[in-house]
C-alpha positions in Angstrom: -51.8 -34.3 -39.2 -55.0 -34.6 -40.0 -53.9 -34.5 -43.7 -50.9 -37.5 -42.8 -53.8 -39.6 -41.1 -55.8 -39.2 -44.7 -52.7 -40.2 -46.4 -52.0 -43.1 -44.2 -56.0 -44.5 -44.6 -55.6 -44.2 -48.0 -52.4 -45.7 -48.7 -53.6 -48.8 -47.0 -56.8 -48.6 -48.6 -54.9 -49.3 -51.9 -52.4 -51.5 -50.5 -55.6 -53.3 -49.3 -57.0 -53.5 -53.0 -53.6 -54.5 -54.3 -53.5 -57.7 -52.2 -56.9 -58.6 -52.6 -57.2 -57.8 -56.1 -59.5 -55.4 -57.2 -60.8 -56.1 -60.8 -59.4 -53.7 -63.1 -62.4 -52.9 -65.7 -60.5 -52.1 -68.8 -59.6 -56.5 -68.5 -61.7 -59.1 -69.9 -63.6 -61.2 -67.6 -61.6 -65.0 -67.3 -64.2 -67.6 -67.5 -63.0 -70.9 -66.1 -65.0 -74.7 -67.1 -64.0 -77.4 -65.3 -64.3 -81.1 -66.7 -64.7 -84.3 -66.0 -64.3 -86.1 -62.6 -63.5 -82.5 -61.3 -65.1 -79.3 -60.0 -65.0 -75.3 -60.0 -62.5 -75.7 -57.3 -59.9 -77.1 -59.4 -59.5 -73.2 -60.4 -58.7 -72.3 -57.0 -54.8 -71.9 -57.3 -55.3 -70.0 -60.7 -58.1 -67.9 -59.6 -55.9 -66.6 -57.0 -53.0 -65.3 -59.2 -55.8 -64.0 -62.1 -57.6 -61.9 -59.1 -54.1 -60.6 -58.3 -53.5 -59.6 -61.4 -56.6 -57.6 -61.5 -59.2 -59.5 -63.5 -62.8 -60.4 -63.0 -62.9 -64.2 -62.9 -65.8 -66.8 -63.0 -65.7 -70.2 -62.3 -68.8 -72.2 -63.6 -70.0 -75.2 -62.3 -70.3 -77.0 -65.9 -73.2 -79.5 -65.5 -71.5 -83.0 -67.3 -74.5 -84.0 -68.6 -74.0 -83.4 -72.5 -71.8 -81.1 -74.8 -75.1 -79.0 -76.6 -76.7 -79.0 -73.0 -73.7 -77.7 -71.1 -72.3 -75.6 -74.0 -75.6 -74.1 -73.8 -75.4 -73.3 -70.0 -72.1 -71.9 -70.4 -73.3 -69.6 -73.4 -76.0 -68.3 -70.6 -73.3 -67.5 -68.2 -71.1 -65.6 -70.8 -74.3 -63.4 -72.2 -74.7 -62.2 -69.1 -71.4 -60.9 -68.8 -70.4 -57.1 -69.4 -67.6 -56.8 -71.9 -65.2 -58.9 -73.4 -64.3 -62.5 -72.2 -61.9 -65.3 -72.5 -63.0 -68.2 -72.2 -61.1 -71.2 -70.4 -61.8 -75.1 -70.6 -60.5 -78.2 -68.7 -60.6 -81.5 -70.0 -63.8 -82.3 -71.4 -64.6 -78.4 -70.8 -63.1 -77.6 -73.9 -65.5 -79.3 -76.0 -67.8 -77.1 -74.1 -66.2 -73.8 -74.2 -65.5 -74.4 -78.3 -69.7 -74.8 -78.4 -70.3 -72.6 -76.2 -68.6 -69.8 -77.6 -69.7 -70.1 -81.3 -71.7 -67.3 -82.3 -71.1 -65.2 -79.0 -70.0 -61.4 -79.5 -67.9 -61.1 -76.6 -65.4 -64.4 -76.4 -62.4 -63.1 -77.8 -60.0 -65.7 -76.9 -60.1 -69.7 -76.1 -57.8 -71.2 -74.0 -57.5 -74.9 -73.9 -56.1 -76.5 -70.7 -55.4 -80.5 -71.1 -58.5 -80.1 -73.0 -60.3 -81.5 -75.9 -61.2 -78.9 -79.2 -62.8 -81.4 -81.3 -63.9 -80.0 -84.9 -67.3 -80.2 -85.6 -69.3 -84.0 -85.5 -66.0 -85.3 -83.5 -66.3 -86.5 -79.8 -64.0 -86.2 -76.8 -64.0 -90.4 -77.1 -63.1 -90.1 -80.6 -60.2 -87.5 -80.1 -59.0 -89.4 -77.1 -58.4 -92.9 -78.9 -56.7 -91.1 -82.2 -53.8 -91.7 -80.5 -52.6 -94.2 -77.7 -51.7 -93.4 -74.5 -55.2 -92.9 -72.4 -55.0 -95.0 -69.1 -58.5 -93.6 -68.3 -60.8 -96.6 -69.2 -59.5 -99.3 -66.7 -59.4 -97.2 -64.0 -63.2 -96.3 -64.3 -65.5 -97.6 -61.2 -69.0 -99.5 -61.6 -71.2 -96.7 -63.8 -74.3 -95.7 -62.0 -77.0 -95.9 -63.9 -79.4 -93.3 -64.3 -83.6 -93.3 -64.8 -82.9 -92.4 -68.5 -80.6 -95.1 -69.3 -77.4 -93.1 -69.5 -74.5 -93.9 -66.8 -72.8 -91.3 -65.0 -68.6 -92.5 -64.5 -66.3 -92.1 -61.9 -62.8 -92.8 -61.6 -62.1 -95.3 -58.9 -61.3 -93.5 -55.8 -57.8 -95.5 -54.9 -57.0 -95.5 -58.7 -57.7 -91.5 -58.8 -54.5 -89.7 -57.6 -52.2 -91.7 -60.1 -54.5 -91.5 -63.0 -55.8 -87.9 -62.5 -53.3 -86.0 -60.3 -49.9 -88.4 -60.1 -48.0 -84.6 -59.4 -50.5 -83.0 -56.6 -50.0 -84.1 -53.2 -51.4 -87.5 -52.5 -53.7 -85.7 -49.8 -55.0 -83.2 -52.2 -55.4 -85.9 -55.0 -57.5 -88.5 -52.4 -60.1 -85.7 -51.9 -60.0 -84.9 -54.9 -61.0 -88.4 -55.6 -64.1 -88.1 -53.1 -65.3 -85.0 -54.1 -65.2 -86.1 -58.6 -68.4 -85.3 -60.2 -69.4 -88.0 -62.6 -69.9 -87.4 -66.5 -72.4 -88.8 -68.6 -70.8 -91.3 -71.0 -73.3 -89.9 -73.7 -71.3 -86.1 -73.0 -67.7 -88.2 -73.6 -69.8 -89.9 -77.0 -71.3 -86.7 -78.1 -70.6 -85.2 -81.5 -69.5 -82.0 -81.1 -72.2 -79.2 -82.2 -70.0 -76.4 -83.3 -66.2 -76.2 -82.9 -65.7 -71.9 -82.1 -61.5 -72.5 -82.4 -61.8 -72.5 -86.2 -62.6 -68.5 -86.1 -61.4 -67.6 -82.3 -57.8 -67.6 -81.5 -56.9 -69.9 -79.2 -53.8 -71.2 -76.9 -53.2 -74.5 -75.3 -51.4 -76.0 -72.4 -51.1 -79.3 -71.4 -48.9 -81.8 -69.2 -46.7 -84.4 -71.0 -47.5 -86.6 -68.5 -51.4 -86.6 -69.0 -52.7 -90.2 -68.6 -56.3 -89.3 -69.7 -55.6 -87.4 -72.8 -52.8 -88.9 -74.9 -50.2 -85.9 -74.9 -49.9 -86.7 -78.6 -53.6 -86.2 -79.1 -53.1 -82.8 -77.0 -50.6 -81.7 -79.5 -52.3 -82.7 -82.8 -55.7 -80.7 -81.4 -53.3 -77.4 -80.5 -51.8 -77.9 -84.3 -54.8 -78.5 -85.8 -56.1 -75.4 -84.0 -53.0 -73.4 -85.2 -52.6 -72.3 -81.3 -51.3 -69.0 -80.7 -48.8 -70.8 -78.0 -49.1 -74.2 -77.3 -46.7 -75.0 -73.7 -45.8 -78.6 -73.1 -45.5 -78.5 -69.1 -42.8 -81.6 -68.4 -43.8 -84.3 -66.2 -47.0 -82.6 -65.6 -50.6 -84.5 -65.2 -54.1 -83.8 -66.4 -54.5 -81.7 -64.0 -51.9 -79.0 -64.9 -53.9 -76.0 -63.7 -53.8 -77.4 -60.1 -50.4 -78.8 -60.1 -48.7 -75.8 -62.3 -50.9 -72.5 -61.9 -48.4 -70.6 -62.5 -47.7 -71.3 -66.1 -51.6 -71.7 -66.9 -52.6 -68.5 -65.6 -49.3 -66.7 -67.0 -50.7 -68.2 -70.4 -54.5 -67.2 -69.7 -53.3 -63.5 -69.0 -51.3 -63.6 -72.4 -54.5 -64.9 -74.2 -56.5 -61.8 -72.1 -53.6 -59.4 -73.2 -53.6 -60.3 -77.2 -57.1 -58.9 -77.2 
């Protein structure tokens, strides 16, 4: 009876481990970097799936102050991690990860989720205007002027659901609108200091109904980066990781397996 009891307890422990997603130390750590008008919670549905599949995951609070300073912040997070890293960026976060990964010995793959992948000297604003289709500018609220003279940008709360998250339940999108984090105008106009995608294998996924970054621009950046795989999700908005977490998780895990 004691042996049976021990077996039941052990079986229960391992079952619980599987359910709670105990990390496999042989797998790379997945570092997730959100973009403008979002926060780390935008990755929640992806995090749940990655942890279930045994990955260590870290969702970074992107400062959204400037490409170079944000990149340095994320680089510091990466440096503190042991083992290999897959670095994932959404939207403006793509500019940040491409800078942060430059020279980082442990970053083995980049995943761009509806994200900018600028060449050195290009800005997010440059790439957003490269092709027609972005309707972001008219939805921006009155900027908040900072002591430095820079301006914090928000999307008007009433326009946020349709502009940013059209395929997300309206109740959720409205909460996102209230909790959105601003980005400085300078960050969107700042030329990229580095372009890590030129040396590190990259994967891309985006929604073909994105209203923030034109889908043609996203596909063009993926082609330029010689993307290992590019996924265009039909009907998906700018927050494809929220509305289609399964597809995003699958691509991240493909990148993780490739290294």
